[in-house]
C-alpha positions as a Markdown table, in Angstrom:
| # | Residue | x | y | z |
|---|---|---|---|---|
| 1 | Met | -8.1 | -7.3 | 5.8 |
| 2 | Leu | -10.9 | -8.7 | 3.7 |
| 3 | Ser | -8.5 | -11.3 | 2.2 |
| 4 | Leu | -7.3 | -12.4 | 5.6 |
| 5 | Ile | -10.8 | -12.9 | 7.1 |
| 6 | Pro | -11.6 | -16.2 | 5.4 |
| 7 | Tyr | -8.3 | -17.7 | 6.4 |
| 8 | Leu | -8.8 | -16.8 | 10.1 |
| 9 | Glu | -12.4 | -18.0 | 9.9 |
| 10 | Gln | -11.2 | -21.4 | 8.8 |
| 11 | Asp | -9.1 | -21.5 | 11.9 |
| 12 | Gly | -12.0 | -20.8 | 14.2 |
| 13 | Phe | -11.5 | -17.1 | 14.7 |
| 14 | Lys | -14.8 | -15.2 | 15.0 |
| 15 | Gln | -14.4 | -11.8 | 13.4 |
| 16 | Gly | -16.4 | -8.6 | 13.3 |
| 17 | Val | -15.7 | -5.4 | 11.4 |
| 18 | Ala | -16.6 | -1.9 | 12.5 |
| 19 | Tyr | -16.3 | 0.3 | 9.4 |
| 20 | Ala | -17.1 | 3.8 | 8.2 |
| 21 | His | -18.4 | 3.3 | 4.7 |
| 22 | Gly | -18.9 | 0.2 | 2.5 |
| 23 | Asp | -20.9 | -2.9 | 2.0 |
| 24 | Ala | -22.2 | -4.6 | 5.1 |
| 25 | Glu | -22.6 | -7.9 | 3.3 |
| 26 | Leu | -18.9 | -8.3 | 2.8 |
| 27 | Val | -18.5 | -9.6 | 6.4 |
| 28 | Lys | -20.9 | -11.6 | 8.5 |
| 29 | His | -20.6 | -9.5 | 11.6 |
| 30 | Ser | -20.4 | -5.8 | 10.6 |
| 31 | Phe | -21.0 | -2.5 | 12.4 |
| 32 | Glu | -21.4 | 0.6 | 10.4 |
| 33 | Ile | -19.9 | 3.6 | 12.2 |
| 34 | Pro | -19.5 | 6.6 | 9.8 |
| 35 | Glu | -17.7 | 8.6 | 12.5 |
| 36 | Leu | -14.7 | 6.4 | 12.2 |
| 37 | Ser | -13.7 | 8.3 | 9.1 |
| 38 | Ser | -13.9 | 11.7 | 10.8 |
| 39 | Pro | -10.5 | 13.2 | 11.9 |
| 40 | Gly | -12.1 | 14.4 | 15.1 |
| 41 | Trp | -14.1 | 17.2 | 16.8 |
| 42 | Gly | -17.8 | 17.0 | 17.5 |
| 43 | Val | -18.3 | 13.3 | 17.2 |
| 44 | Arg | -16.7 | 11.9 | 20.4 |
| 45 | Asp | -20.1 | 10.9 | 21.9 |
| 46 | Ala | -21.4 | 9.4 | 18.7 |
| 47 | Val | -18.4 | 7.3 | 18.0 |
| 48 | Thr | -17.9 | 6.0 | 21.5 |
| 49 | Asn | -21.6 | 5.2 | 21.9 |
| 50 | Lys | -21.6 | 3.2 | 18.7 |
| 51 | Leu | -18.3 | 1.4 | 19.5 |
| 52 | Thr | -19.7 | 0.5 | 22.9 |
| 53 | Ala | -22.8 | -1.0 | 21.3 |
| 54 | Ala | -20.6 | -3.0 | 18.9 |
| 55 | Met | -18.3 | -4.2 | 21.6 |
| 56 | Asp | -21.2 | -5.2 | 23.8 |
| 57 | Ser | -22.8 | -7.1 | 20.9 |
| 58 | Phe | -19.6 | -8.8 | 19.6 |
| 59 | Gln | -17.4 | -9.2 | 22.7 |
| 60 | Pro | -14.0 | -9.3 | 21.0 |
| 61 | Asp | -10.9 | -10.5 | 22.7 |
| 62 | Val | -8.5 | -8.4 | 20.6 |
| 63 | Val | -9.1 | -5.3 | 18.4 |
| 64 | His | -7.1 | -5.1 | 15.2 |
| 65 | Leu | -6.9 | -1.5 | 14.0 |
| 66 | His | -6.7 | -0.7 | 10.3 |
| 67 | Asn | -6.4 | 3.0 | 9.2 |
| 68 | Ile | -9.0 | 4.6 | 11.4 |
| 69 | His | -8.9 | 8.4 | 11.2 |
| 70 | Asn | -10.8 | 9.2 | 14.4 |
| 71 | Pro | -8.5 | 9.7 | 17.5 |
| 72 | Asp | -11.5 | 9.5 | 19.9 |
| 73 | Ala | -12.2 | 6.0 | 18.6 |
| 74 | Ile | -8.6 | 4.9 | 19.0 |
| 75 | Glu | -8.3 | 6.2 | 22.5 |
| 76 | Phe | -11.6 | 4.5 | 23.4 |
| 77 | Leu | -10.5 | 1.2 | 22.0 |
| 78 | Leu | -7.2 | 1.4 | 23.8 |
| 79 | Asp | -9.0 | 1.8 | 27.1 |
| 80 | Gln | -11.2 | -1.2 | 26.5 |
| 81 | Lys | -9.3 | -4.1 | 24.9 |
| 82 | Pro | -5.9 | -5.2 | 23.7 |
| 83 | Val | -5.2 | -3.4 | 20.5 |
| 84 | Val | -3.1 | -4.5 | 17.6 |
| 85 | Met | -2.4 | -2.0 | 14.7 |
| 86 | Thr | -1.3 | -2.5 | 11.1 |
| 87 | Ser | 0.5 | 0.5 | 9.6 |
| 88 | His | -0.9 | 0.5 | 6.1 |
| 89 | Asp | 0.3 | 4.1 | 5.8 |
| 90 | Phe | 1.7 | 6.7 | 8.2 |
| 91 | Arg | -1.4 | 8.6 | 9.4 |
| 92 | Tyr | -0.3 | 8.2 | 13.0 |
| 93 | Leu | 3.1 | 9.6 | 12.3 |
| 94 | Cys | 2.5 | 12.2 | 9.5 |
| 95 | Pro | -0.4 | 14.6 | 9.2 |
| 96 | Ala | -0.4 | 14.0 | 5.5 |
| 97 | Ser | -0.3 | 10.2 | 6.1 |
| 98 | Asn | 2.5 | 9.5 | 3.6 |
| 99 | Phe | 5.7 | 11.5 | 4.3 |
| 100 | Tyr | 5.5 | 12.9 | 0.7 |
| 101 | Tyr | 6.2 | 16.4 | -0.5 |
| 102 | Arg | 4.0 | 17.1 | -3.5 |
| 103 | Lys | 5.9 | 20.1 | -4.7 |
| 104 | Thr | 9.3 | 18.5 | -4.9 |
| 105 | Glu | 8.1 | 14.9 | -5.3 |
| 106 | Thr | 10.5 | 13.9 | -2.5 |
| 107 | Val | 10.2 | 12.0 | 0.8 |
| 108 | Cys | 9.9 | 13.9 | 4.1 |
| 109 | Lys | 12.2 | 12.6 | 6.9 |
| 110 | Arg | 10.8 | 14.9 | 9.6 |
| 111 | Thr | 9.2 | 13.9 | 12.9 |
| 112 | Cys | 5.8 | 15.5 | 13.2 |
| 113 | Gly | 5.8 | 18.7 | 15.2 |
| 114 | Pro | 4.6 | 22.4 | 14.9 |
| 115 | Gly | 7.1 | 22.9 | 12.1 |
| 116 | Cys | 5.0 | 20.8 | 9.8 |
| 117 | Phe | 2.8 | 23.8 | 9.2 |
| 118 | Ala | 5.7 | 25.9 | 7.9 |
| 119 | Val | 7.1 | 23.0 | 5.9 |
| 120 | Thr | 3.8 | 22.4 | 4.1 |
| 121 | Leu | 3.7 | 26.0 | 2.8 |
| 122 | Ala | 7.0 | 25.4 | 1.0 |
| 123 | Asn | 6.7 | 21.7 | 0.0 |
| 124 | Lys | 2.9 | 21.1 | -0.1 |
| 125 | Cys | 2.4 | 18.0 | 2.0 |
| 126 | Met | -0.6 | 18.6 | 4.3 |
| 127 | Thr | -3.9 | 20.0 | 3.1 |
| 128 | Pro | -3.8 | 23.8 | 2.6 |
| 129 | Arg | -7.0 | 24.1 | 4.6 |
| 130 | Leu | -5.8 | 24.9 | 8.0 |
| 131 | Arg | -8.9 | 23.6 | 9.8 |
| 132 | Phe | -8.4 | 20.1 | 8.4 |
| 133 | Gly | -4.6 | 20.3 | 8.7 |
| 134 | Trp | -4.9 | 21.0 | 12.4 |
| 135 | Lys | -7.2 | 18.0 | 12.9 |
| 136 | Tyr | -4.8 | 15.7 | 11.1 |
| 137 | Tyr | -1.9 | 17.1 | 13.1 |
| 138 | Gln | -3.9 | 16.5 | 16.3 |
| 139 | Arg | -4.6 | 12.9 | 15.2 |
| 140 | Val | -0.8 | 12.3 | 15.1 |
| 141 | Ile | -0.1 | 14.0 | 18.4 |
| 142 | Arg | -2.9 | 12.2 | 20.3 |
| 143 | Val | -2.2 | 8.7 | 18.9 |
| 144 | Arg | 1.5 | 9.1 | 19.4 |
| 145 | Arg | 0.9 | 9.9 | 23.1 |
| 146 | Arg | -0.7 | 6.4 | 23.4 |
| 147 | Phe | 1.9 | 4.4 | 21.6 |
| 148 | Gly | 2.8 | 2.7 | 24.8 |
| 149 | Asp | -0.7 | 1.4 | 25.2 |
| 150 | Phe | -0.8 | -0.6 | 21.9 |
| 151 | Arg | 0.0 | -4.3 | 22.4 |
| 152 | Gln | 1.6 | -4.7 | 19.0 |
| 153 | Leu | 2.3 | -2.8 | 15.7 |
| 154 | Ile | 2.4 | -4.8 | 12.5 |
| 155 | Ala | 4.6 | -3.1 | 9.9 |
| 156 | Pro | 4.5 | -4.6 | 6.4 |
| 157 | Gly | 8.1 | -3.7 | 5.8 |
| 158 | Gln | 11.3 | -2.8 | 7.8 |
| 159 | Asp | 11.3 | 0.8 | 6.6 |
| 160 | Ala | 7.8 | 1.4 | 8.1 |
| 161 | Ala | 8.8 | -0.3 | 11.3 |
| 162 | Asn | 11.9 | 1.9 | 11.6 |
| 163 | Arg | 9.8 | 5.0 | 11.2 |
| 164 | Phe | 7.5 | 4.1 | 14.0 |
| 165 | Ile | 10.4 | 3.1 | 16.3 |
| 166 | Arg | 12.1 | 6.4 | 15.5 |
| 167 | Asp | 9.0 | 8.3 | 16.5 |
| 168 | Gly | 8.6 | 6.6 | 19.8 |
| 169 | Phe | 6.8 | 3.3 | 19.3 |
| 170 | Pro | 8.2 | 0.6 | 21.7 |
| 171 | Ala | 10.7 | -1.4 | 19.6 |
| 172 | Asp | 9.9 | -4.6 | 21.4 |
| 173 | Arg | 6.3 | -4.4 | 20.3 |
| 174 | Val | 6.9 | -4.0 | 16.6 |
| 175 | Ser | 6.6 | -7.0 | 14.2 |
| 176 | Val | 7.6 | -6.8 | 10.6 |
| 177 | Leu | 5.0 | -9.0 | 8.8 |
| 178 | Pro | 4.7 | -8.5 | 5.0 |
| 179 | Tyr | 1.3 | -8.6 | 3.3 |
| 180 | Phe | 0.5 | -11.9 | 1.6 |
| 181 | Cys | -0.3 | -12.3 | -2.1 |
| 182 | Arg | -4.1 | -12.7 | -2.5 |
| 183 | Ile | -3.6 | -14.3 | -6.0 |
| 184 | Lys | -2.6 | -18.0 | -6.1 |
| 185 | Pro | 0.9 | -18.3 | -7.6 |
| 186 | Leu | 1.4 | -20.2 | -10.8 |
| 187 | Glu | 3.4 | -23.5 | -10.6 |
| 188 | Ser | 5.9 | -22.0 | -13.1 |
| 189 | Pro | 6.4 | -18.5 | -14.6 |
| 190 | Arg | 4.1 | -17.6 | -17.4 |
| 191 | Pro | 5.8 | -17.9 | -20.9 |
| 192 | Val | 7.5 | -14.6 | -21.9 |
| 193 | Pro | 4.9 | -12.9 | -24.1 |
| 194 | Asn | 5.6 | -12.3 | -27.8 |
| 195 | Gln | 4.2 | -8.8 | -27.6 |
| 196 | Ser | 6.2 | -6.4 | -25.5 |
| 197 | Leu | 3.8 | -4.9 | -22.9 |
| 198 | Ile | 4.6 | -2.9 | -19.8 |
| 199 | Leu | 2.0 | -2.5 | -17.1 |
| 200 | Tyr | 1.2 | 0.1 | -14.4 |
| 201 | Leu | -1.2 | -1.2 | -11.8 |
| 202 | Gly | -2.6 | 1.0 | -9.0 |
| 203 | Arg | -4.1 | 4.4 | -8.1 |
| 204 | Leu | -3.2 | 7.4 | -10.3 |
| 205 | Ser | -2.3 | 9.8 | -7.5 |
| 206 | Gly | 0.8 | 11.9 | -7.7 |
| 207 | Asn | 2.7 | 10.0 | -5.0 |
| 208 | Lys | 2.4 | 6.8 | -7.1 |
| 209 | Gly | 4.6 | 8.3 | -9.9 |
| 210 | Trp | 2.3 | 7.1 | -12.7 |
| 211 | His | 3.4 | 10.1 | -14.9 |
| 212 | Tyr | 6.9 | 8.6 | -14.9 |
| 213 | Phe | 5.5 | 5.4 | -16.3 |
| 214 | Val | 4.1 | 7.4 | -19.2 |
| 215 | Gln | 7.5 | 9.2 | -19.7 |
| 216 | Ala | 9.4 | 5.9 | -19.6 |
| 217 | Leu | 7.1 | 4.4 | -22.3 |
| 218 | Gly | 7.9 | 7.4 | -24.5 |
| 219 | Leu | 11.6 | 6.5 | -24.4 |
| 220 | Leu | 11.0 | 2.9 | -25.5 |
| 221 | Pro | 10.8 | 1.6 | -29.1 |
| 222 | Asn | 7.5 | 1.8 | -30.9 |
| 223 | Asn | 6.9 | -2.0 | -30.7 |
| 224 | Val | 6.5 | -1.6 | -26.9 |
| 225 | Lys | 3.0 | -1.0 | -25.7 |
| 226 | Gly | 1.8 | 0.2 | -22.3 |
| 227 | Leu | -1.3 | -0.4 | -20.2 |
| 228 | Ile | -2.6 | 1.4 | -17.1 |
| 229 | Ile | -5.1 | -0.3 | -14.8 |
| 230 | Gly | -6.2 | 2.2 | -12.2 |
| 231 | Thr | -8.4 | 5.2 | -11.4 |
| 232 | Val | -8.6 | 7.0 | -14.7 |
| 233 | Asp | -11.6 | 9.2 | -14.0 |
| 234 | Asp | -12.5 | 12.5 | -15.8 |
| 235 | Ser | -10.1 | 14.5 | -13.7 |
| 236 | Ile | -7.2 | 12.2 | -14.6 |
| 237 | Glu | -8.0 | 11.5 | -18.2 |
| 238 | Gly | -7.2 | 15.0 | -19.5 |
| 239 | Ala | -3.8 | 15.0 | -17.8 |
| 240 | Leu | -3.1 | 11.5 | -19.0 |
| 241 | Arg | -3.9 | 12.4 | -22.7 |
| 242 | Ser | -1.7 | 15.5 | -22.5 |
| 243 | Leu | 1.2 | 13.5 | -21.1 |
| 244 | Met | 0.8 | 10.8 | -23.8 |
| 245 | Lys | 0.9 | 13.4 | -26.5 |
| 246 | Lys | 3.9 | 15.2 | -25.0 |
| 247 | His | 5.9 | 11.9 | -24.9 |
| 248 | Asn | 4.8 | 10.5 | -28.2 |
| 249 | Cys | 3.1 | 7.4 | -27.0 |
| 250 | Glu | -0.5 | 8.2 | -27.8 |
| 251 | Gln | -0.9 | 5.1 | -30.1 |
| 252 | Arg | 0.9 | 2.8 | -27.7 |
| 253 | Leu | -0.8 | 3.5 | -24.3 |
| 254 | Ser | -4.2 | 2.3 | -23.3 |
| 255 | Trp | -6.0 | 2.2 | -19.9 |
| 256 | Arg | -8.9 | 0.8 | -18.0 |
| 257 | Asn | -10.4 | 1.3 | -14.6 |
| 258 | Trp | -10.2 | -1.1 | -11.7 |
| 259 | Ala | -10.1 | -4.8 | -12.5 |
| 260 | Thr | -11.0 | -7.9 | -10.4 |
| 261 | Ala | -8.3 | -10.2 | -9.1 |
| 262 | Glu | -9.2 | -12.7 | -11.8 |
| 263 | Glu | -8.8 | -10.0 | -14.5 |
| 264 | Ile | -5.5 | -8.8 | -13.1 |
| 265 | Ser | -4.2 | -12.4 | -13.2 |
| 266 | Glu | -5.3 | -12.7 | -16.9 |
| 267 | Gln | -3.5 | -9.4 | -17.7 |
| 268 | Leu | -0.3 | -10.4 | -15.9 |
| 269 | Leu | -0.1 | -13.6 | -18.1 |
| 270 | Val | 0.5 | -11.3 | -21.1 |
| 271 | Thr | 2.6 | -8.7 | -19.3 |
| 272 | Ser | 6.3 | -8.4 | -20.0 |
| 273 | Val | 7.3 | -6.1 | -17.2 |
| 274 | Leu | 5.4 | -4.5 | -14.3 |
| 275 | Val | 6.5 | -0.9 | -13.6 |
| 276 | Phe | 6.1 | 0.4 | -10.0 |
| 277 | Pro | 7.4 | 4.0 | -10.1 |
| 278 | Ser | 6.2 | 5.1 | -6.6 |
| 279 | Leu | 7.5 | 8.3 | -5.0 |
| 280 | Trp | 6.4 | 7.8 | -1.4 |
| 281 | Pro | 7.8 | 5.3 | 1.1 |
| 282 | Glu | 5.4 | 2.5 | 0.4 |
| 283 | Thr | 4.9 | 0.2 | 3.4 |
| 284 | Leu | 5.3 | -2.7 | 0.9 |
| 285 | Gly | 3.7 | -2.7 | -2.6 |
| 286 | Ile | 1.2 | -5.5 | -3.0 |
| 287 | Val | 1.1 | -5.3 | -6.8 |
| 288 | Gly | 4.7 | -6.4 | -6.9 |
| 289 | Leu | 3.7 | -9.6 | -5.1 |
| 290 | Glu | 1.0 | -10.2 | -7.7 |
| 291 | Ala | 3.5 | -9.8 | -10.5 |
| 292 | Met | 5.9 | -12.3 | -8.8 |
| 293 | Ala | 3.0 | -14.8 | -8.5 |
| 294 | His | 3.0 | -14.9 | -12.3 |
| 295 | Gly | 6.7 | -14.8 | -12.9 |
| 296 | Val | 6.6 | -11.2 | -14.2 |
| 297 | Pro | 9.8 | -9.2 | -13.7 |
| 298 | Val | 9.4 | -5.8 | -12.0 |
| 299 | Val | 11.1 | -2.4 | -12.4 |
| 300 | Ala | 10.4 | -0.3 | -9.3 |
| 301 | Ser | 11.5 | 2.7 | -7.3 |
| 302 | Asp | 14.0 | 1.8 | -4.6 |
| 303 | Ile | 11.9 | 3.3 | -1.8 |
| 304 | Gly | 10.1 | 2.3 | 1.4 |
| 305 | Gly | 9.2 | -1.4 | 1.6 |
| 306 | Val | 10.1 | -2.3 | -2.0 |
| 307 | Pro | 13.4 | -3.9 | -1.1 |
| 308 | Glu | 11.4 | -6.4 | 1.1 |
| 309 | Trp | 10.2 | -8.1 | -2.1 |
| 310 | Leu | 12.3 | -6.8 | -5.0 |
| 311 | Arg | 15.8 | -8.2 | -5.0 |
| 312 | Asp | 17.8 | -6.1 | -7.4 |
| 313 | Gly | 19.0 | -8.1 | -10.4 |
| 314 | Gln | 17.2 | -11.2 | -9.3 |
| 315 | Asn | 13.4 | -10.8 | -9.8 |
| 316 | Gly | 13.6 | -7.3 | -11.4 |
| 317 | Phe | 15.4 | -4.1 | -10.8 |
| 318 | Arg | 15.3 | -1.2 | -8.3 |
| 319 | Val | 16.0 | 2.3 | -9.6 |
| 320 | Ala | 16.1 | 5.7 | -8.0 |
| 321 | Pro | 12.7 | 7.4 | -7.8 |
| 322 | Lys | 12.0 | 9.7 | -10.8 |
| 323 | Asp | 14.9 | 8.3 | -12.8 |
| 324 | Val | 13.0 | 7.8 | -16.1 |
| 325 | Ser | 16.0 | 7.0 | -18.1 |
| 326 | Ala | 17.0 | 4.2 | -15.7 |
| 327 | Val | 13.5 | 2.8 | -15.7 |
| 328 | Ala | 13.5 | 2.7 | -19.6 |
| 329 | Asp | 17.0 | 1.2 | -19.7 |
| 330 | Arg | 16.1 | -1.6 | -17.3 |
| 331 | Ile | 12.9 | -2.4 | -19.2 |
| 332 | Arg | 14.9 | -2.5 | -22.5 |
| 333 | Gly | 17.3 | -5.0 | -20.9 |
| 334 | Ile | 14.5 | -7.3 | -19.7 |
| 335 | Leu | 12.8 | -7.2 | -23.1 |
| 336 | Ala | 16.0 | -7.9 | -25.0 |
| 337 | Asn | 16.8 | -11.0 | -23.1 |
| 338 | Pro | 13.9 | -13.4 | -22.8 |
| 339 | Ala | 16.0 | -16.1 | -21.1 |
| 340 | Asn | 17.0 | -13.7 | -18.4 |
| 341 | Ala | 13.4 | -12.5 | -18.0 |
| 342 | Thr | 12.4 | -16.2 | -17.5 |
| 343 | Arg | 15.1 | -16.6 | -14.9 |
| 344 | Met | 13.9 | -13.4 | -13.1 |
| 345 | Gly | 10.4 | -14.8 | -13.2 |
| 346 | Glu | 11.5 | -18.1 | -11.6 |
| 347 | Ser | 13.4 | -16.2 | -8.9 |
| 348 | Gly | 10.4 | -14.0 | -8.1 |
| 349 | Leu | 8.0 | -17.0 | -7.9 |
| 350 | Ser | 10.4 | -18.9 | -5.7 |
| 351 | Tyr | 10.8 | -15.9 | -3.3 |
| 352 | Leu | 7.0 | -15.4 | -3.2 |
| 353 | Asn | 6.6 | -19.0 | -2.1 |
| 354 | Glu | 9.2 | -18.6 | 0.6 |
| 355 | Arg | 7.8 | -15.5 | 2.2 |
| 356 | Phe | 4.5 | -14.1 | 0.9 |
| 357 | Leu | 1.9 | -16.9 | 1.1 |
| 358 | Pro | -1.3 | -16.6 | 3.1 |
| 359 | Glu | -0.3 | -19.6 | 5.3 |
| 360 | Gln | 2.9 | -17.9 | 6.4 |
| 361 | His | 1.0 | -14.6 | 7.2 |
| 362 | Leu | -1.7 | -16.5 | 9.1 |
| 363 | Ala | 0.7 | -18.4 | 11.3 |
| 364 | Ala | 2.5 | -15.1 | 12.3 |
| 365 | Ile | -0.6 | -13.1 | 12.9 |
| 366 | Lys | -2.1 | -15.7 | 15.2 |
| 367 | Asp | 1.1 | -15.5 | 17.3 |
| 368 | Ile | 0.7 | -11.8 | 17.4 |
| 369 | Tyr | -2.9 | -12.0 | 18.6 |
| 370 | Arg | -1.9 | -14.5 | 21.3 |
| 371 | Ala | 0.9 | -12.2 | 22.4 |
| 372 | Ala | -1.5 | -9.3 | 22.6 |
| 373 | Leu | -3.7 | -11.3 | 25.0 |
């Protein structure tokens, strides 16, 4: 959203952002409404009063919804203005937001219903705290009842679109519009690095499969190093160190916390392969686009929206989720053949320019706003 705002601004779109928590200085017209992050109960008056004040002050033509928790806010907005929604995750289809079973590390294919409470006991998907689980369940039920009132759903990938249509969103109001790459693509792929380095980029939550990245590194030769850029806080560091020791890669794996877009670009210039071992049905996978912008081949789980950007054998490889041996084998193949790695980089860069540039996204989203009106 923040990356899109400057492009829309250049085209004369006046934009305001109502947000729960963050930095008001990021956007010229901003409205802090903490209740937007509440899953419901006890804040209806507060959230509707604050949204009313924001709407009266800003006078929007269209509301674009991005991951609001509060169902009272969503229902209020649907009654006021044309609403477009982007499905960054599945919080309006799944009480856990991601269709992911923590216990089995597998994808849920259910439609939300009362059975979710029994399923979570066995597979650990929703929060174990019943009070919050009930709120998240009600969020899904209440928003799903209003699917017919949304003017348009923007799904970053076809898999996400199919899930919404399956659960009752009108198919004629679903648009598949991938995210764009916020990093300017290179004119040609970066030279294949002399040092073999594989990179994990993203949050270190269980559904992202980061532990399989560590295991794959342990299967690779000692001249291959690994780097993690993500949320390595105190709660994660202990588990990470233990895993590194178990898989004999303590001397070859390093990490750092979040980096800027510029720092990520610099790192990708010296990266041999980006590894994207996600376990939940990603709506797309933006880090894959950033790798493609630099001509870096990707090895990723064949899941969710990944096939939208990763063409198997052309700009990298798709493998079954959790198949560590396959991940390691594909990485070895890329490292062993620099000419093929360059070809993959060229293919990825070409595909990025065809489909994932800001200009293409901007043209499509303006059409969606006009249709919503």
